[in-house]
C-alpha positions as CSV (number, residue, x, y, z in Angstrom):
1,M,33.2,26.8,24.5
2,V,31.5,23.8,26.1
3,E,28.6,25.7,28.0
4,S,27.7,27.6,24.1
5,K,27.6,24.2,22.6
6,T,25.3,22.9,25.4
7,L,23.1,25.9,24.6
8,L,23.2,25.4,21.4
9,S,22.6,21.4,21.3
10,R,19.8,22.2,23.8
11,T,18.1,25.3,21.9
12,F,18.2,22.4,18.7
13,S,16.2,20.1,20.7
14,V,13.7,22.3,21.9
15,V,13.5,23.6,18.5
16,N,13.3,20.1,17.0
17,Y,11.3,18.4,19.6
18,T,8.9,20.9,19.0
19,L,8.7,20.8,15.2
20,L,8.1,17.2,15.6
21,V,5.0,18.2,18.1
22,L,3.6,20.1,15.2
23,I,4.3,18.0,12.4
24,G,2.8,15.5,13.9
25,L,0.0,17.2,15.8
26,V,-0.9,18.5,11.9
27,T,-0.6,14.8,10.1
28,I,-2.9,13.2,12.9
29,L,-5.7,15.5,13.5
30,P,-7.0,15.9,10.3
31,F,-7.2,11.5,10.7
32,I,-8.5,11.9,14.4
33,D,-11.1,14.6,12.5
34,V,-12.6,12.0,10.0
35,V,-12.7,9.1,12.8
36,A,-14.5,11.3,15.2
37,S,-16.8,12.4,12.4
38,S,-18.0,9.3,11.0
39,F,-19.3,8.6,14.6
40,T,-20.8,12.0,14.9
41,T,-24.7,12.6,14.8
42,T,-26.1,15.1,11.8
43,A,-27.0,18.0,14.3
44,E,-23.3,17.8,16.3
45,I,-21.5,17.7,12.6
46,A,-24.3,21.3,11.8
47,R,-23.1,22.7,15.1
48,K,-19.1,22.0,15.1
49,G,-18.3,21.5,12.0
50,F,-14.7,20.1,12.9
51,V,-15.1,17.5,15.5
52,L,-12.1,15.5,17.7
53,F,-14.4,13.9,19.8
54,P,-18.6,13.2,19.7
55,S,-20.3,14.3,22.6
56,E,-22.8,11.9,21.6
57,W,-21.6,8.3,19.7
58,S,-23.8,7.4,16.5
59,F,-23.2,4.2,14.7
60,A,-25.6,5.1,11.7
61,A,-23.1,5.9,9.0
62,Y,-21.2,2.3,9.8
63,D,-25.2,0.6,10.0
64,Y,-25.7,2.5,6.7
65,I,-22.5,1.4,4.7
66,F,-22.8,-2.5,5.6
67,S,-26.1,-2.5,5.1
68,T,-24.9,-2.1,1.3
69,S,-23.8,-5.0,-1.1
70,T,-22.0,-2.6,-3.2
71,F,-19.5,-1.8,-0.4
72,L,-18.7,-4.9,1.3
73,R,-18.5,-6.3,-2.5
74,S,-16.0,-3.4,-3.4
75,I,-13.9,-4.4,0.7
76,A,-13.9,-8.0,-0.7
77,N,-12.6,-7.1,-4.4
78,S,-9.8,-5.1,-2.9
79,V,-9.0,-7.8,-0.4
80,G,-9.1,-10.1,-3.3
81,I,-7.1,-8.1,-5.6
82,T,-4.2,-6.6,-2.4
83,V,-3.4,-10.3,-1.5
84,V,-2.9,-11.8,-4.9
85,G,-1.5,-9.3,-6.6
86,T,0.9,-8.7,-3.7
87,L,1.6,-12.5,-3.2
88,F,2.2,-13.2,-7.4
89,S,4.2,-9.7,-7.3
90,M,6.9,-11.0,-4.2
91,F,6.8,-14.5,-6.3
92,I,8.4,-13.4,-9.3
93,T,10.3,-10.0,-7.7
94,C,11.7,-12.5,-5.7
95,L,13.0,-14.8,-8.5
96,M,14.0,-11.8,-10.0
97,S,16.0,-10.4,-8.0
98,Y,17.7,-13.1,-7.0
99,G,18.7,-14.3,-10.5
100,L,20.3,-10.8,-11.0
101,T,22.3,-11.6,-7.8
102,R,24.0,-14.8,-9.4
103,R,27.6,-14.1,-11.1
104,D,27.7,-16.6,-14.0
105,L,23.6,-14.8,-15.1
106,D,24.8,-14.1,-18.9
107,G,23.5,-10.4,-20.0
108,K,22.7,-9.6,-16.4
109,R,24.4,-6.2,-17.2
110,T,22.1,-5.9,-19.9
111,I,18.8,-6.9,-17.8
112,M,20.1,-4.7,-15.1
113,F,20.4,-1.3,-17.7
114,L,16.4,-2.4,-18.9
115,V,15.8,-2.2,-15.4
116,V,16.9,0.8,-14.0
117,F,16.2,2.1,-17.9
118,T,11.9,1.7,-17.0
119,L,12.5,4.0,-13.8
120,L,13.0,6.7,-16.0
121,F,11.5,5.7,-19.0
122,H,8.3,3.6,-19.4
123,G,5.1,3.2,-21.0
124,F,2.6,5.7,-20.3
125,L,-1.2,5.8,-19.9
126,I,-2.6,5.2,-23.8
127,P,-0.1,2.5,-24.4
128,T,-0.6,0.3,-21.2
129,F,-4.2,0.7,-21.8
130,L,-4.1,-0.5,-25.5
131,V,-1.7,-3.2,-24.6
132,V,-4.1,-4.5,-21.7
133,K,-7.2,-4.2,-24.4
134,E,-5.1,-6.2,-27.3
135,V,-4.3,-9.0,-24.6
136,G,-7.9,-9.4,-23.8
137,L,-7.4,-8.3,-19.9
138,I,-9.9,-5.4,-20.2
139,D,-12.7,-6.4,-17.8
140,S,-10.3,-8.7,-15.3
141,Y,-9.1,-8.5,-12.2
142,W,-5.3,-9.1,-13.6
143,S,-5.5,-6.3,-15.8
144,L,-4.4,-4.8,-11.9
145,I,-2.2,-7.1,-11.4
146,L,0.1,-7.8,-14.4
147,P,1.5,-4.7,-15.4
148,V,2.2,-3.9,-12.5
149,T,3.8,-7.2,-10.9
150,V,7.3,-6.1,-10.6
151,N,8.4,-2.6,-9.5
152,A,11.7,-1.6,-10.7
153,M,12.6,0.1,-7.3
154,N,11.1,-2.9,-5.2
155,M,13.3,-5.5,-7.5
156,I,16.3,-3.2,-7.1
157,I,15.7,-3.2,-3.0
158,L,15.2,-7.3,-2.8
159,R,18.7,-7.8,-4.9
160,T,20.5,-5.3,-3.0
161,F,19.2,-7.0,0.2
162,F,20.2,-10.3,-1.2
163,M,24.0,-9.6,-2.5
164,A,24.5,-8.6,1.2
165,L,24.2,-12.2,2.4
166,P,27.4,-14.0,2.9
167,E,28.7,-15.8,0.4
168,G,29.7,-18.9,2.1
169,L,25.8,-19.9,2.5
170,E,25.1,-20.2,-0.8
171,E,28.5,-22.1,-1.6
172,S,27.8,-24.6,1.6
173,A,24.1,-25.5,0.0
174,K,25.6,-26.4,-3.0
175,I,28.1,-28.3,-1.4
176,D,25.4,-30.1,0.7
177,G,23.4,-30.8,-2.7
178,C,20.9,-27.9,-2.8
179,S,19.4,-26.5,-5.8
180,D,19.1,-23.2,-7.1
181,F,15.2,-23.0,-6.0
182,G,16.4,-24.6,-2.7
183,I,18.6,-22.3,-2.2
184,L,16.4,-19.4,-2.7
185,F,13.3,-20.8,-0.5
186,K,15.3,-22.2,2.2
187,I,18.5,-20.2,3.0
188,V,18.5,-16.6,1.2
189,L,14.5,-16.1,1.6
190,P,14.7,-17.2,5.7
191,L,17.3,-14.5,6.1
192,S,15.7,-12.0,4.5
193,L,12.5,-11.0,6.4
194,P,13.0,-7.2,7.1
195,A,13.0,-6.8,2.5
196,L,10.8,-9.3,2.4
197,A,7.9,-7.3,5.1
198,T,9.2,-4.2,3.5
199,V,8.4,-4.8,-0.2
200,S,5.2,-6.7,0.7
201,L,4.4,-3.8,2.4
202,F,5.0,-1.2,-0.3
203,Y,2.7,-3.8,-2.8
204,A,-0.1,-3.7,-0.7
205,V,-0.5,-0.3,0.1
206,Y,-0.1,-0.1,-4.2
207,Y,-2.8,-2.9,-4.7
208,W,-5.0,-1.3,-2.0
209,N,-4.9,2.2,-3.0
210,S,-5.3,1.1,-6.8
211,Y,-8.0,3.5,-8.2
212,I,-6.8,4.7,-12.0
213,P,-6.6,1.2,-13.4
214,A,-10.1,0.2,-11.8
215,I,-11.5,2.8,-13.3
216,L,-9.1,2.3,-17.1
217,Y,-9.8,-1.4,-17.0
218,L,-12.9,-2.7,-15.3
219,N,-16.1,-1.3,-16.3
220,D,-17.9,-3.9,-14.6
221,S,-19.2,-2.0,-11.2
222,D,-19.6,-4.9,-9.5
223,K,-15.4,-5.2,-10.0
224,W,-14.5,-2.4,-8.7
225,P,-12.3,-1.9,-5.7
226,I,-13.2,0.5,-2.5
227,Q,-11.2,3.6,-3.6
228,V,-13.5,3.6,-6.9
229,I,-16.5,3.2,-4.7
230,L,-14.7,5.5,-1.9
231,R,-14.6,7.6,-4.6
232,Q,-18.4,7.4,-5.5
233,I,-18.9,8.6,-2.1
234,V,-16.6,11.7,-1.6
235,I,-17.0,12.8,-5.2
236,V,-20.1,12.4,-6.0
237,A,-22.0,14.5,-4.1
238,D,-24.6,12.0,-4.0
239,G,-22.7,9.1,-2.2
240,L,-25.9,7.6,-0.1
241,S,-26.9,6.3,-3.9
242,V,-24.1,4.1,-4.1
243,D,-27.1,1.2,-3.8
244,N,-30.3,1.5,-4.4
245,T,-31.2,-1.3,-3.2
246,A,-30.3,-0.1,0.6
247,V,-32.2,0.0,3.2
248,D,-35.8,1.9,3.5
249,E,-34.4,3.7,6.7
250,V,-33.7,7.3,6.5
251,P,-30.2,7.8,5.9
252,P,-27.5,9.2,7.8
253,P,-25.5,12.4,7.2
254,A,-24.0,12.4,3.8
255,Q,-20.7,13.5,5.8
256,S,-20.9,11.0,8.4
257,V,-21.2,8.2,5.6
258,K,-18.0,10.0,3.8
259,M,-16.1,10.2,6.9
260,A,-16.7,5.9,7.8
261,A,-16.0,5.1,4.1
262,I,-12.7,6.9,4.4
263,F,-12.1,5.5,7.5
264,I,-13.1,1.6,6.6
265,A,-10.4,2.0,3.5
266,T,-7.6,3.5,5.6
267,L,-7.8,1.0,8.8
268,P,-6.5,-2.5,6.8
269,I,-3.3,-0.8,5.6
270,L,-3.1,0.9,9.9
271,L,-4.1,-2.8,11.0
272,V,-1.0,-4.1,9.1
273,Y,1.8,-1.2,9.3
274,P,2.7,-2.3,13.0
275,F,3.4,-5.7,12.4
276,L,5.8,-4.8,9.8
277,Q,7.4,-1.6,11.1
278,K,10.0,-3.4,13.3
279,Y,11.1,-4.7,9.8
280,F,10.2,-2.0,7.9
281,T,13.6,0.7,8.6
282,K,16.4,-1.9,8.8
283,G,15.0,-4.0,5.3
284,A,14.2,-0.3,3.5
285,L,17.3,1.1,4.6
286,I,19.7,-2.6,3.9
287,G,18.0,-3.1,0.6
288,S,19.3,0.9,-0.6
289,L,22.3,1.4,0.7
290,K,24.6,-1.7,1.0
291,G,26.1,-3.9,-2.0
């Protein structure tokens, strides 16, 4: 019986690891192909099609991309929208989440009902566009931030994490004369780094990948974020015509430029994630399950 269980356990482990390796390869190989193709020459792309390691490295695609003011401006726009949007959303979400943990808050159940209600029913494309237009946010960066300042699920995760903190901390702080804002910023937030890191990453990824709102609300192409420019390069066939004022040199292959643009657009999130990964699991699990 013991041998049977051991054999079954080993078989399960072999199958489990085999599936995980296959899923990992399926996930990572396309990304490696994107990175490799961005450094590949025209001849090698035409000869191989699928490249995992270039035989001859070429930086022509990156030279071309960074020689265009359009691409650099779109990166600056995305960085600005992501930083400002994430900080603003975190500030409002923290205030709202902490407020809803207070037992003496009048109408707390009604507010929570309204928050949860937005998870199921919310303003869709046309109503949201009309609201943004009526309040004069068209062609403003705030049109990408204000309509999505607070995400209900992120707020619930933070609120649940705050509720898991010992009540004695707040009571002790009040006895020492600490105000509500002091309790929040000096005690609650420093003890909630896993949840704050997790929710910040959620907001940052959303703002960095913001595409549909930019298409709807930003008419000025100088304000377009990187995702819209990426669409110009990847979907529109003539990706090399993004900036007509580009250098007069012979442009690199369109395929390499597309792959280089995709890699550059993905790189910031790849760089940020390892620093937040240690908080990610703890913050998401505790914020979702406790309370």
